[in-house]
C-alpha positions as CSV (number, residue, x, y, z in Angstrom):
1,M,127.7,-131.1,102.2
2,S,130.7,-129.5,100.4
3,T,130.8,-125.7,100.2
4,P,132.7,-123.5,97.9
5,L,135.1,-122.8,100.8
6,D,135.7,-126.5,101.3
7,A,136.4,-126.9,97.6
8,L,138.9,-124.0,97.8
9,I,140.7,-125.7,100.8
10,V,140.9,-128.9,98.8
11,D,142.4,-127.1,95.7
12,L,144.9,-125.3,98.0
13,R,145.8,-128.6,99.6
14,R,146.5,-130.1,96.2
15,V,148.6,-127.0,95.0
16,F,150.7,-127.1,98.2
17,E,151.2,-130.9,97.9
18,E,152.2,-130.6,94.2
19,R,154.6,-127.9,95.2
20,A,156.2,-130.1,98.0
21,L,156.8,-132.8,95.4
22,A,158.3,-130.4,92.9
23,P,159.8,-127.4,94.7
24,G,160.9,-124.6,92.4
25,A,158.3,-125.6,89.7
26,G,156.8,-122.3,88.1
27,G,153.2,-121.2,88.2
28,Y,152.7,-121.8,92.0
29,G,152.0,-118.2,92.9
30,K,149.8,-117.3,89.9
31,Q,147.8,-120.6,90.5
32,I,147.1,-119.6,94.1
33,A,146.3,-116.0,93.2
34,D,143.8,-117.2,90.5
35,L,142.1,-119.6,93.0
36,L,141.8,-116.9,95.6
37,A,140.6,-114.2,93.1
38,A,137.9,-116.6,91.7
39,Y,136.7,-117.5,95.1
40,A,136.5,-113.8,96.3
41,R,134.7,-112.8,93.1
42,D,132.1,-115.7,92.9
43,H,131.2,-117.0,96.4
44,D,130.0,-115.6,99.7
45,D,129.7,-118.8,101.9
46,W,132.7,-117.3,103.9
47,R,130.2,-114.6,105.4
48,R,129.2,-116.9,108.3
49,Y,132.9,-116.9,109.5
50,A,133.3,-113.1,109.2
51,L,133.4,-112.1,112.9
52,F,134.5,-108.7,113.8
53,A,136.2,-107.5,117.1
54,E,135.5,-104.1,118.6
55,D,139.0,-102.8,119.3
56,T,141.2,-104.5,116.8
57,Y,141.0,-106.3,113.5
58,A,140.0,-109.9,113.9
59,R,141.8,-113.0,112.7
60,N,139.3,-115.8,111.9
61,R,141.0,-119.1,111.1
62,L,139.4,-121.2,108.4
63,A,142.1,-123.8,107.9
64,R,145.5,-124.7,109.4
65,E,147.4,-127.4,107.8
66,E,151.1,-128.4,107.5
67,G,151.5,-126.7,104.1
68,F,149.3,-123.6,104.6
69,E,147.1,-121.5,106.8
70,L,143.9,-119.7,105.6
71,L,142.5,-116.8,107.6
72,L,139.5,-114.4,107.1
73,L,140.6,-111.0,108.5
74,C,137.8,-108.6,109.5
75,W,138.7,-104.9,109.5
76,G,136.5,-102.4,111.3
77,E,136.4,-98.8,110.4
78,G,140.0,-97.3,111.0
79,Q,141.5,-100.8,112.1
80,E,144.9,-101.7,110.9
81,S,147.7,-104.2,111.4
82,P,151.0,-103.1,112.8
83,I,153.9,-103.0,110.4
84,H,155.1,-106.6,110.3
85,N,157.0,-109.4,108.6
86,H,155.9,-112.9,107.4
87,E,158.4,-115.2,108.9
88,G,159.8,-116.0,105.5
89,Q,156.4,-117.2,104.1
90,D,154.7,-116.4,100.8
91,C,151.5,-114.6,101.7
92,W,148.4,-113.8,99.6
93,M,145.6,-111.5,100.4
94,A,142.2,-111.6,98.5
95,V,139.7,-108.8,99.3
96,M,136.2,-110.4,100.0
97,D,134.2,-107.2,100.9
98,G,135.0,-103.5,100.9
99,H,138.4,-102.1,100.1
100,V,141.7,-102.9,101.8
101,E,144.8,-100.7,101.7
102,E,148.3,-102.1,101.8
103,L,151.2,-99.9,102.7
104,R,154.7,-101.4,101.9
105,Y,157.9,-100.5,103.7
106,C,161.5,-101.5,103.4
107,T,162.6,-105.2,103.6
108,P,163.5,-106.4,107.2
109,E,167.2,-106.3,106.4
110,E,166.9,-102.6,105.4
111,V,165.4,-101.5,108.7
112,V,167.6,-98.8,110.4
113,P,166.9,-96.8,113.6
114,G,164.5,-94.0,112.9
115,P,161.1,-93.7,111.2
116,L,159.9,-96.3,108.8
117,V,158.6,-94.5,105.6
118,P,156.1,-96.2,103.3
119,R,157.4,-97.0,99.9
120,E,154.0,-97.5,98.2
121,A,150.3,-97.8,99.0
122,K,147.8,-99.7,97.1
123,T,144.1,-100.1,97.6
124,F,142.4,-103.4,96.5
125,P,138.6,-103.8,95.7
126,R,136.7,-107.1,96.1
127,G,138.3,-109.7,94.2
128,G,141.7,-108.0,94.2
129,V,144.7,-110.1,95.3
130,A,148.0,-108.9,96.8
131,F,151.2,-110.9,97.4
132,I,154.1,-110.3,99.7
133,R,157.1,-112.0,101.2
134,D,159.9,-110.7,103.4
135,E,162.2,-110.1,100.4
136,I,159.7,-107.7,98.9
137,G,159.2,-105.7,102.2
138,L,157.3,-105.2,105.4
139,H,153.7,-104.0,105.2
140,L,150.7,-102.7,107.1
141,V,147.2,-103.7,106.2
142,R,144.0,-101.8,106.9
143,S,140.5,-100.9,105.9
144,A,140.2,-98.3,103.4
145,N,137.8,-95.4,102.8
146,D,136.8,-95.3,106.5
147,A,134.7,-98.4,106.1
148,P,134.8,-102.0,107.2
149,A,136.4,-104.6,105.0
150,I,137.0,-108.3,104.9
151,S,140.1,-110.0,103.4
152,L,141.2,-113.7,102.9
153,H,144.8,-114.4,103.9
154,L,146.8,-117.5,102.8
155,Y,150.2,-118.2,104.3
156,A,152.4,-120.7,102.7
157,A,153.1,-122.2,106.1
158,P,151.4,-121.6,109.4
159,Y,153.2,-119.5,112.0
160,S,152.3,-118.3,115.4
161,H,154.7,-115.3,115.8
162,C,156.0,-112.5,113.7
163,N,158.2,-109.4,114.1
164,V,156.3,-106.0,114.6
165,Y,158.2,-102.9,113.7
166,C,157.6,-99.5,115.4
167,P,156.8,-96.8,112.7
168,E,158.7,-94.0,114.6
169,T,161.9,-95.8,115.7
170,G,162.1,-99.0,113.6
171,R,162.4,-101.0,116.8
172,V,161.4,-104.7,116.5
173,T,159.3,-106.6,118.9
174,R,158.1,-110.1,118.7
175,K,154.3,-110.7,118.7
176,R,152.4,-113.8,119.3
177,L,149.5,-114.2,116.8
178,G,146.1,-115.3,118.1
179,D,142.7,-116.2,116.5
180,H,139.5,-114.4,117.2
181,S,137.6,-117.5,116.0
182,V,138.2,-120.9,114.4
183,R,135.6,-121.9,111.7
184,G,133.1,-119.5,113.2
185,V,133.6,-120.4,116.9
186,L,134.9,-117.6,119.1
187,V,138.1,-118.5,121.0
């Protein structure tokens, strides 16, 4: 039996396959943002995959293919990501439940020794979609309003490491990314 999540994955696969056949064709980013916003707004079959971790935000993998990776991130009260890059990938975030705050910083090329200062902060409600890539800047993501939140993250290609930036010094370290669960099974 196909679920709305399965249908979303099929639609994403089609978009990424079309993009591979016609690189540089317009509309790709808006098409994906529209798919994610509609899914976030209209469906809740993702809830069975929403597994939280006690001491850090949880990365719950829903799909990992050659062209993209889809993750459900669960943010407990006060949990946040480090300031990080995206390995040159296009990245979308759709809020599924609660409110998620994004703090944007300088681009990786602009990092200099010393404190990193946020350039802007935005809070997204359920159905809201954010987009980032390294040319736009680094960012930190967290639950907003001191309440848990859940967001759906789509990366234009899977990656297993990223750069993490110290907010006080700007120092870069390499971080291996891990999954808390895969399609609802803890790993």
